[in-house]
N, C-alpha and C positions, 0 to 999 in steps of 0.2 A: 667703712672702707678698710682695706688691709692696713695694719698699722705701720708697715714698712714706709708708707707715704709720710706718716708723722715722723718716723725716725729720720728720714732724709730732710724733711722740711725743717726740723729742729736741729739739724747738724749733729745728730747722734750716730750717724753712720760711721763705722770704724774702717770701712773700705776693704774688708776681708776678701771680697770677690765671690762669696758664696751665691749671691743672687744672680750674678752674671753667669756663673757656671750652671746654675739650676735652670735658667731661662734660655740657655744656649746663645747668650750674647744679646738677647733682646734688651736687657738692662745692661748698661755700660758703666763699669767702674773704672774711673781714671783719676790721675793725679791732678788736683786743681792748682790754682795760682798761689795758694798758700802753702803748698808743698805736702799735701796729704790726699789719700785716695778717698773718693766718695762716689755714690751711685747716682746715675742719671736715669730717672724713671719715666722720662717724657714720652718714650716710644713703647712702653710696656702695656700690653693688653691686660684686662682685668684678671683673667685666669692665671697669667704669669705673675701678676702682683700678689695673688694669693699664694702661689708656689714660693715666691721670694720671701714672703712674710714667714713661711714655715721654716726657712733656713737662716733667717736673719737673727743674729745673737741678741739684738735689742728690741725686736718686735714682740708684741703680746701674743701672737699666734704660735711662736716657737716654744718648744718645751724647755723648762728651766734645767739648771744643772742637777738638781736633786732627781728629777724624773729621768734624765739621760743616764746618770750614774747608776740608778736602780736597774736600768735596762741593760747596761753593758758590763757591770761588775758583779762578782759573786756576792750573795747576801751575807756570807760569813765574814766579810771584811769588817774591821772596826770602823767606827764613824765618829766624827766630831763636827759640830757646826762651824768651827773655825777653819778646818782643813778639808772637810769632806771625808770620803772613805779612804782607808789606808791599810796596807798589809804590814808596812814597816816605816819607821821614820828614823833618819840618821843624819849626822854630819859626816861628810865623805870627801875624799881627796885621792887623786891618782898620786902614787908615791914618787914617780919619776920627776925630779925637779926641772929637768930640761924640757920635759913635755909641758909642765905647768907654766913655764915662761910664755908659751904661745896660747894659753887659755885665759879667759877672763876671771875664772874662779877656780874651782877644784878640778876641772877637767873631766867631770863625770858625764856630761852630756855627750861629748864626742866619743868618750870611751864606750859608753853603752851602745851608741850607734855603730861603732866599729865592731863590737862583739856581735850585734845583730846581723851586720852585713857579712862579716867574714865567716860566720857560722852558718850562713845560708838561709837565715830566717827572713831576710828581705833581699831585694835586688837593688834597691836604691833608697836614698834619703831625700825628701823634699824639705828644703830649709832655705833660710836667707843667706845669701852670699854676695860678694862683690859683682858688679856689672848688671847689665840688663837695663831696665827703666830707671834711670837715676844712678846714684852711687851703689845702691843695693837693690836686690829683688829676690824673689823665690827662685831657687835653682835646683837642679837634680844632681846629686852626687852619687856615683856608682863605684867609687874606689877609695881606698885609704888616703891616697894622695889628694883627691878632691875634697874629702871630708876634712882633712887636716888643714887645707888651704882656706876652708870656709868656716872654721870654728870662730869663737869669740862672740861676745854680746854685741848686738847691733841695735841702735836706737834710731829707727828710721821707718817711716810709713811705707808699707808694702801691701801687695795683694797677691793671693795665691791662685787666682783663676787661670792665668796662662800656664802655670806649671801643672795644675790639675788637668787642664785640657790636653797638654802634651803627653800625658801618660795614660789617659783614659782609654781603656780597652786594649792596652798593649800586652796584657797577660802576665804582667809582673807585679811583685808585691813591694810595698813601700812603707817606710816610717815617715810620718809627718811631724815636723817640729813647729811649735807655735806658742804664742801667748794664750792665756785662758779663753778669750773670746774667739780666737781663730780655731782653737781646738774644738770649742763648742759648736761653731758653725760647720766645721768639717764633719763632726759626728752627726749633725742634723742633715747634712748632705747625704751621708751614707744611709740614713733612714729613707731618703727619697730615691736614691740611685743604687740599686743592688750591685751593679758592676763595680762602681767605685768602692762600695763596702767590701768587696772581695779583694780589692787592691790595697786599700789603706788598712794595714793590719796592725800597726802600732802607732800610738799617739803620744808624742813626747812633749810635755808641757814645760813652760818656763814661768817661774814666779814673776809677776809683772807689777811694777809700781804705777806706770802709765806709759802709753805709746807717745812717740814724738813725731812731729812732722820733719820733713827734710831740712827745714830752717834751723833746727837744733844743730845739726852738723855744720851748716854754713856759718852760723853765728860763732861757734867755737873756733872754726878754722879762720874766720875773718880776724879774730883777735890774735891769732898766731901769725897774721900777715898774709894769709892766702884768701883772696876775695872769692865770693861765690862763683863768679864767672871763670876763675882760673883753678877751681878746686878739682883735683883728680881722684883723691883717695883720703880716707880718714881711718883712724884707729881709735875707738872710744875708750879702750882700757889697756894702757901700757903699765905693766906691773913695775914696782920700784923695790928691788930686793932690800930687805932690812927695814922697810917701813910698814906702817899699818896697812892692811889689805885695802882699806877704803881710800888710801892716798895715791890712787893711780893717776896717770897722766893721760892727756889727750894728744893725738898726733894728727897732723895734716900734711898733705903733699900736693904741690902745684902740678898742673898739667904740662910740665916741661920735661924734656928728655933728661934722664938721670937726675931729676930733682931729688933733694934730700927731705927726709921727714923733719918737720918742725914740731917740737913738743912743748907743752906747758902743763903744769899741774892743773887738773880739772877744777879743783877747789878754788883756784885763783881766777877762773874765767867767769864772766857774767853769763848766767844761764846754767852753769855747772852745778849749782845747788838744786838738788832734786826737789826739795821742799817748795821751791818757788813755782814749780809746775810750768815753766815757760815752754811753749809750743806743745803742750799736752793736747791731745785730741779731746774734743768735747765729749765724745762717747765715754771716755774714761771717768767722767763725772757720774756715770750711771752704772758702773760695774761693781758687783759685790763678790766676785770670784778672785781670790788671791792665789790659791794653790792649784790652779788649773784642775778643778774637781772632776772633769770628764776625761783627763789624760791617764794613760797607763802608768806613767811615772812623771813626776814633776821635780824640777831642779831650780835652785836659786842660790843666792848668797847666804851663808850662815852668819848673819850680822849679830853675833853674840860675842861678849867680851873675851871668852876663852879661845875664840877662833879668829877674831878680827885682828889681833896683834900679829898673826902669821902672814907675812907678805905673800906667801904662795897662793893664798885664797883657799876657802873651804866651801863646799856645796852644802846646802840643806837639801835633803833627798826624801821624798815621799813616794813609796812604790805601791802600786795597786795591781800589779801583774805578776803572776807566779813565775813565768819564764824569765822575765827581766830580773826578778828577785833571785832566781837561781844563778843567773850570770853574775850578779853582784856578789853573791855568796862565794862563787868560784873565784872571782877576782880577789876577794879578801883572803881566801885560803891560799891562793897562789902568791900572796904578798904584793900584788899589784895595787891594791886599794887600802887606804886607811878608812875604817868605818867605825863610828862611835854612835851607838843608839841614843836617840833623844826622845823626850816626852812630847806630847802634843803641846803642852804649855811652852816648852822651849822653842818648838817650831813656830808657834804663834808669836812669841816674844822676839824672834829673829826678824819679824816683819811688823813690829809694833806701830811704826809710823804709817805703814801701808793700811793696817787695820783702822787707824784713826781716820784716814782719808776715805776708805771704802765702806766703812760701817757708820761711824759717828757722822763723818762729813756727808755721806750719801743720805742719811736720814734727814739732815738739815736741808740739803739741796733739793731733795724731793718735796719737802714741806714748803720751801721758798717758791718753787716752781708752781706747785698747786695753788698757793695763795695768789700768785700772779696770773692764774688762769691758764697756765701752759699744760699741754699734754706731757705726761711722763710715762715711761715704760714700767710694766710690772716688775718689781724687784723683790727679793727675799728680805730686804731691809725695809721696815715701815717708815713712812714720813713722820718726822718728830722734830718740832722746833726746840724742845726742851731736853734733847739728848745731851747737850753740853751747856756750860754757863755762858754768860754774856760775852766775855772776852774771847773765849774759844769760838763762839758763834761768829764774831766779827772776823777772826783770823781765817776761818774757813771761807767766808765770803770774799775777803781780800785776795785770798789765793785764787779763787775762781776768776775774779776780775783780772788779776795779773796774768793768768793763763790766757784768758780770752783776748786781752789787749795785745799780747806778744805777737800774735799771728799778723794782725793788720799793720802794726807798727814796723815789724821787720820787713814785710812786703813793700812798704813805702820806702824804707831805708835802702832796700836792695835795688829798687827801681831808680832811686836817685844816686846810687853808688856811694852812700854815706853811712858808715858804721856809727859815727858820732851822733847822727840823727836818732838812731835807735837807742843808743845809750842814754842820751839826754832825755828822751821821752819815757823810757821804761824805768829809769832810776827812781823817780818819785813814787811809782807804784811799789817798787821793791822796798823802799824805805818805809812806806806806809805799812806794808806787810810785816816788816821786821819789828816795827814798834809794837804791833799786836802779838807777834811771836815772842818778844822779850817779856811782855806782860803775862803771857800764858805759861812761861817756862817753869815757874815754881810749882804750879799745879801738875804739870807733866812730870816733873821730878818726883813729886809725891806719888803719882801713879806708878812710876818706874820702881820706886822703893817697895810699893805694895806688891807689884808683880814679882819682884825678886824674893820677897818673903813667901809668896805662894809657890814659887819654884822650889824653895828650900823645903817647904812642908809637903810638897807633892811627891 
């Protein structure tokens, strides 16, 4: 049977909406009671299940990132198994500090999109912004004002089907912004739909640690005193001038007229520790693409010591498209951009924790699932119980359990209107995880020292 059925049965669906678009709505992708999108296959006919499997980023019938990249990028590009293909790698930042205050990191994502839009290479941008279904959804921006209002990182489950349907066949060209699996599924859609392929002309990728359900925003806001029922808006990354770039705050606003933002340091909020994986979608346990290997350009945070201390934020930037590279070079020459070339090793090191989760962790999770008799999608990482030692192995398993439990526990707390209920029940799992985390810290520090030596020698 088409493996998209296994994807949905095992809750590995990421909710991107590609299957809904490809089957003209016969498959319905909607937000579930846990706050994330997933596909309903109950009404899909066999031929449409086969079509859906070809565009699903986690099915076995869809082409993997290596095959897609070989089809869409010039063969002359450099390549590395950690990053995929690349034309250039750099740390980058918009130089205007006032602009950076409204950006999550170095401001390069919105800067590139504005250059593409205002130079006439595209007519609009398909990206996530406030409003629609929930606090955020995929929107279409056609002006500098709309782009500026919808920038910043958003950690919230979304689906791009409605946005793609709204532009399909309108004769205009667009850039699509998304995390790696969304960019992959959009590329797969373009292989199935020639008209869409003519319209989606640039793919802008975002380095991804993992996707969150809507419950992530609700939990952080609840701790700020704004209940899920009264939540009107959130800001996931409020910069703090003079502090480490990673010391950003979270902001929430109630649905009251003229209500003020309530902010708290994200690091002080339960769930704010990215390593705990609370409200992570299960699909993210099966992803091996960190640097959006099918995107024309990918941007993330340059979590390296030499940039982390700068409160303004700095992007890691991997470019695979000659035109976008030309725009970046022009921005540097004009003094608009700070650009510092980086090595592949530095790029990988900026996402060291991400690699541990998506490579070492993935190898173990695949092996665990296979031993339990579960179906798993084909990945470029091979199942391996021995990829890490005993302590690290248990840490990976505890993180998976903590992530899984967070969804149901929060849904129950939300229904009963009790934040304390969630805190009381999730805290023992957090403490258990942290015991293993502390035990594995010396080994990780040794690994960090080895990586720094390699960077010096490279």
